[in-house]
N, C-alpha and C positions, 0 to 999 in steps of 0.2 A: 504494500500500500504506500502511496505517496501522500505525505501530509504537508500542507502548506501552513507554516506558522507565521503569523503576522503580529508585529508590534506597532500599533498606531502612533502617529505623531500627536503631539499636544502643543498648545501655545506656550512658547517660552517667555519668561519675564524679560521685559525690555532693559532692565537694569543689570542683567547678568551677561557676562561674555558668552558668545554663541559657541558652545562646544558640546560634544555628545559623548557620554560614557557608554561603553558596551553594556547592554542591559543585563540584569541579573535574572529576573523572573523567567524569561523565555529559555535561557540556557539551562537553568535548573529544571524547568518543566521538560525540556527536550531529553534530559538524562533519564526521565521516568518513562520514556517511550521505548519499547523493546527495539533492539538494534536491527531487527529484520525489516523495519519500516524505514523508508526514505524520508528525510526531512529537508524541505526547502524553506529558508528563513528570509523574511524581509523586515528590516527595521526602517520604518518610514522616515526617520530622522536623517538617515544617510543613504537611502535607496529609494527608487521609484517602484511603487507596487504595480506589478504586472498582472492584471486580472485575467489575462489570456493564458497564463502559464498553466500547464496541465497539473491537476491535483485531484486526488480522490476525496480528501477531507480537508476542510479549512478550520484551523484553530487560531483564535485571536486571543492574545495575552494582553491584559489591560491592568496597569498598575495604579494610575492616578484617576481621581474623579474627573479632572478636566480632560482626560483622555477618552472618556466613555462615549462622548458624542461622536467622535471620529470612529471609534470602534463600531458603533451601531451603524454608521454610514457604510463602512466596509462590509459589515455582515449583511446589510440589506442588498448591497450591490452583488455580492456573491450568491445570495439566495435567488436573486432575480435571474442569475445565470444558471440556476438549477443545482447549485452546489449545496452540500450540507455543511452547516457552520456550528462550531462549538465555541462558546465564549467562556473564558476563565481568567484567573488572575485575581489579585486582591481587590481591585476596584470593581470587578464583577461581583465579588462577594458583598461589597457594600451596596451595590445597585442590582441585586439579583432579579427582582421582579421586573424592573424596566428592561434589563438585559434579555430576559426571557421573551420579550416581545419582538426581538430582533434576531434570535438564534433558534436553531433546531434543538440545541441542547445547551444548558448552562451547567458548568462544573463548579461546585462549591467545596472548598477544602484544599488540602495539600495533595499533590498528584501521586506521590510515590505509593505504589501498591494498590492504587485505585483506578488510575486512568486506563489500565488494561481492560477494565470492565466496559468502559466507553467504547474502546476500539472493537472489542468482541461484539458488542451490541450493534455497532455500525456495520460490521461485516455481515451480520445476520439480517440487516435491514430492520432492526428493532431498536433504533436510537430512542432513548427516553428524553422527555423534555427537561428534566432536572436530575442531576446527580449530586446528591447532597451528602458529603462526607465530613461535614463540619464537626470538629471535635474528635474525629477519628484519626488522631495524629499517627503518622507512620513511625516505625522504629528508625531512629536516626542512624543506626548502624547500617541501614540499607541505603542511605543517601551518599552516593559516590560523587566523584568529580562532575561538575557541570559540563555540558556539551558545548564548549567554546569553539569547537571546530565548525559550528554552523555560522559563525560570525565572519563578516568581511573585515578582517583585522585592520587593513589599511585605511578604512573609513573612519576609524576612531583615533584621530590625532588632532591636536590644536597647534597650529603654527609649527608643524613638524615634530611635535612632541606626542608620543603615544600616550593615550589616556590610561589611567589606572584600570586594572581589572577588578571586578567586584566578586567577593567571596563571603560566605557566612560560616560562622563557627557554632552558632546556636540558633534556636527558634524560641518563640514565646517571650513574654516579658512579665515579670512579677509586679511591675509598676502599672499604674492606671492613671496616667497623666491626663489632665482635663481636655487638651486639644487633640488627643491622639486616639486612633482607632486600633492600634496594635494589640491591645489587650483583648479586643473583640476578635480580631482576625486570627491571632495565633495562640490565644489563651493566656492566662496569667500565671502559668507554670513555666519556669525556666527550663528549657529542653536543650542541653548541650549535645553537640555531636562528639563522638569519640575522638580523642586526640589523634589517633592513628589515621582516621578518615580525613581529618582536617589537614594533617601533614601531607597525606597522599595527594590531596587536591592542590595544596600550595606548591608542591614539587612539580605538579603537572602543568603549571602556568608559566610560560616562558617570560612573561612580563615581570620585571623586578619590583614594580610598584603596584600596590594593591589598596583597595578600599574594603576594609572589613565592615560589612553593612549591618551587623547585629544591632538591634535597637539600642542596646546599652551593653557594654562589657562589664559594667559594675553591678553584676547581679549575684555573684558568688565569689568571695575573695579567694578561696583556695583554688577554685577552678581558674580564675583569672591569672593567678600566679603560675599555675602549671601550664596554662596556654602560652604565656609569654616565654617560659623556659623552653617549651617544646618548639616554638617557632624561631627562637633566637639563632640557632645554628644555620638556618636557611639564609640569613642576611637579607631578607626582603625588607623593603621600606614601605610602610603602610600608614593609612589614614583610618580613623575610626570615630565612632561616637564616644561619649564620655567614658573615662577610666576612673576607677575608684581612687579617691583622694587620700591615699595612704602612702607614706614615704617609700616603703619597700616595693609596693606595686607600681608606683610611678617610675621608680628606678629600673625595675624589671622591664617595663614597657619601653623605656628609652633604650635599654640594652638590646631589646628584641627588635628594634628598628622602627619604633613609632616616629612618624614624620610630623604629622599634625593631627589635631582632634577637632571635631565639631562639638562645641560646648555651648549649651543653652545659657544665655545670660539673662536672668530673670529680674534683676534689680541692680541697684547701685551700691550694694552693701560692701563692707570690708571683706566679707566672706568671698564674694565674687572676685574682688580685686586680688585677694590672696590666691584664690583658685587658679586664676589666669597666670599669676606670677610663678606658681609652683610648676606649672607646665613649662613655662619659659626657662626657669632655672635649670631644667633638664634638657634644654635644646629642642623641646617639642613645641611646634607652632600651634596657634589657636585660631580657628575660624569661628567667630561667635555667630550663633543662630539666635536671632532676636525677633520675638513676636510682638507686634504693635497692636494696640486697640483693646487691651484688656480693660476690664471695668474700672480699674483704678488709674487708667492712663488718661491724661489730658494733654493739651499742647505743651504746657510747661514741662510736664514730666518727660515727654519724649525728647525735648531739647536737652534736658539734663542727662538723660540716659545716653544720648549720642555723645555728649561731652565726656561722660564717664568712659565710654568705649575708647575714645581717642586717648584719654589719660592712661588707660590700661595698656595701650599699645597693642591692641589686637592686630593680628597679622591680616585677617580678612574679617568682614562682617557680611552676613546675609540677612536682610530684613524681610519679614513677611507680615502680612496682616492676618490676625487671628481669623480662622475660617471654620465655620461649623460643619465639618464633614459628617456624613451619616455615621451612626453608631459611635459617636464620641460623647463623653459627658457634657461638653460645652454645647453641643447641638441640642441635647435633651433639655438643658437649662434654657437656652434661647427659644426653643419651641414653646416651652411652658410660658415664657414671658412675651411671646408674640413678636420677637425681634428679628426673625428671618425675613429678608426682603424678597428672595426669589430662589428657585431651584434651577437656574440656568447653569447646568453643571460645567459647561466649558469655560465659564467665568470663575469657577472655584479654583483659581490658580494660586491663591494666597498672595496675589499681587493687587487685589482691589477689595473694597469693602462690600460684603454681601449681607450685612446685618446692621441693625441700629446700635451704634456705640452708646455707652452709658454717659460719657462726659464730653462728647464731641459730636458734630454733625458727620454725616457720611462724607461730605466733600472735604471737611477739615481733616478727617483721618486719612483720606487719600492724599491730601496735600502734605501731611506730616510724614507719611510713608515715603513720598518722594524727597522730602526734606532730609530724612535720615540717610538715604542713599547718597544724595548730593553732598551733604555735609561731611559724612565719614570719608568719602573719596575725593573731597575738594582739593586737598593739597597733594595727593598721590593717587593717580588713577588705579582702578581695579587691576589692570594688566600689569602695572608696575609692582603692586603688592603680590600678585600671583607669581610674577617673575622672581621676587625675592624668596618666596617659599620654594620654588623650583631650584634656585641656587643653593638653598640650604640642603635639599636632598642630594644634589650633586656633591656637595662637600662631604656629606655622610658616606656616600658611595665611594668617593675617592679615599676617604679615611680607612674604609674596610676592604678596599680592593675590588669592589663589585662594578665600578663604573667602566673599567677597561673591557670586561667581558661582554657587557651588553652593548657597548659602543660599537663593537665589531660586528654586530648583527644588522648592519644597514644604517647606522648612524642615528637611529631613533632613540632618544634618551630613555624611553620607558621600557625598552626590551631588556 
């Protein structure tokens, strides 16, 4: 059987540099498909989707809410051509009922050990409308390396620099943060992959630079220590979400190749200032992820927050407007309060206001969102700040002797 796997494009934020990372969801999903099936993959961000290409079954992987509208357009177009379409991915889980209106089948849950049932039903001509494996989590010992061979590797570079490869070491999240749907999607139980499976995957990736996409590495101290000890000999350079703020764990992270972290900056406290400094003291960069428009935010607060970020010398900052995505605690609260403005999902990019703020008008919050981007990058553009982070990783690679080896593979820094 030939399976066409599609990753729909989504609207990029105008304040961010235009680059594309190799997607994680599709390559993990592809690894759950038995090898006897042929897979053709199209990432619409870097390729043109060919509707005329021969395929038996169309699978569409959807990660973001703002991606769903395009996913449904693609599904409708394929079905008009007489093709059977399966929609899956985490955004499909968030929008399952709407997605079912555009697909022959909707897949809910994690694919390992389950998607074979979909393929068997399809081959018998008995495809079901919904396959719901929500909460039936697979044994993570069975999750092997992702199918990165389906990617067009040369398409994922920015100004000649190969982008990081994405990899995961665990699933689930024991936290239940108010703007986040991860606890709903993957459960609130921390589910780590066996270290030997993680190392197997890391060793299979030719790219020296990685993004560990786990929702948070700071979920189990002993596990985190052992993870860093296990990956240190590989001399990979990696980015991640927050690391536990303990001296020995931060030291191990730096020794294991941590390049920089995405750290949520939630206030202007001395705790946050110290948190950022403790990363920097170990040579770990910090990209702050800053949500604007919380109920205690007004115009003056946002101005003070941006000043604080500049004082802390963040390496990068990514500003977003708080967005009430489906199945998040904040959406439930805003729905009770009648503050949701619309459900035009393609506008749920976290780059515009889709709710009624508590202390500002919609227009003022949109204005302050742009103010934050403009002010933080006023004296030094995003590209310069990004370049400094890349220079830092080059210095790390030169120090441990890994730069020479990947430079010889065609001159692309990320190999």
